[in-house]
N, C-alpha and C positions, 0 to 999 in steps of 0.2 A: 638632826637635832634630837636629843633625848628629851622625853617629857620633863625630866627634872631640870632641864636647862631653859625651858620656855619662859619667855617674858611677854606679858601682854601690855598693849598700849590702850588706855581708856580713851575712846573716841566720842563718847556722849555721856551726859550726866546719867549715872545709874539710878534705877528706881530704888525706892526704899523709904524708911522712916526718918532719916536725917533730913534737916531742912534743905530746900533746893540749893541755896547758896553754898552749903557745905558739899553737897553731891556734885555741884558744878566744878569744884576745885580739883576733883579727880581727873578731869578731862586733860589729856595731853601727857599724863604721867605714865611711865613704864614701871610695871610691877612684876616681880618674880613670881611665877606660879609655884604653888606648894609642891614640894618634892613628890614625885609619883602621881601627881594629880592630872595634869593636862585638862583638856575639855572633858567635862563629865556632867552628870546630873546629881543634884544635891537637894536634900530637903532643907528648906530655909525657914527661919522664923524672923520676925522683925527685930531689929537691933535694940529698939526701945521697949517692945512689948513681950519679948521672949522671956519665959520663966528662967530664973537664974539657976535653980536646982536641976540636976540632970533628970530626976524623976518627973519634974514639972514639964521639962522639954519633951520627954518621952510621951507624957500624957497629952500634951498639945499636938504632937504628931498623930497619936492614936485618935484624937478627936477631930482630925482633919484640918487643923489650923496651920499646918506647914504648907509651904508653896514648893512645888517641884521646879527647880531652877536648872536650866541648861547653862553652864558657864564654867568659870574658872575660880578655884579657891586660891587665895593668897594669905600668907600669914599676916595677921592683923598688926602685930607690933612693928615689924619692919615696914609694912605698908603705910601706917600712920606716920612713921619716921620720914618716909619719902614724901608724903603729903606735907609734912611740917617744913620741909625745905623750901617749898614754893608757896605754902599758905599756912603760916603758923596759927592763924585764927581758926581755920578749919580743923587742923590737927588738935588744937585745944578743945574744940567742940567734942571730938571723939573721946579725948581723954577725960573730959569732965562728965559727959553724959553716958558713956559706955565703958567705964573702967574695967568692968568684968570681961569685956571682949579684947581689951588692949593688953594682952598677956601672952606669954609663950604658949604655943600649941593651941592657939585660938585663931579662927579663920574668918575672913570676909569672902563672900562669894559675889563675883561680878558677872552679871548676865552676859551671855555670849553676844547679844546684839549691841552691846556698848563697848565691846573689846575687839581687838584684832591682835594676832600674833605680831609682836614687834620685830623689826629687822634690825637686830643689834649686832 
């Protein structure tokens, strides 16, 4: 299987700044891994507290506010669409509270310990 064909299944509520009830709605969903990503290490910032400007994000990384995450990147827009099929309320939370992330070429990173490669 090519990395670009990977799908992950969320097996536990991911850590993060979204409310627990929202994070729990990811459990059981299959999400396509971003093309050419596979399992990797990413610098991550909180979905609510991350600076919106690229230079602010860079500054946050330089100041050590980013977390090194071993996991999988998924495109945010289709992922929230998949979430919306099973939990419209949780998808609405993402769209209302993080509209800057729910756009093309924006990604959510799921920690490797809450995922497994899906057998699809």
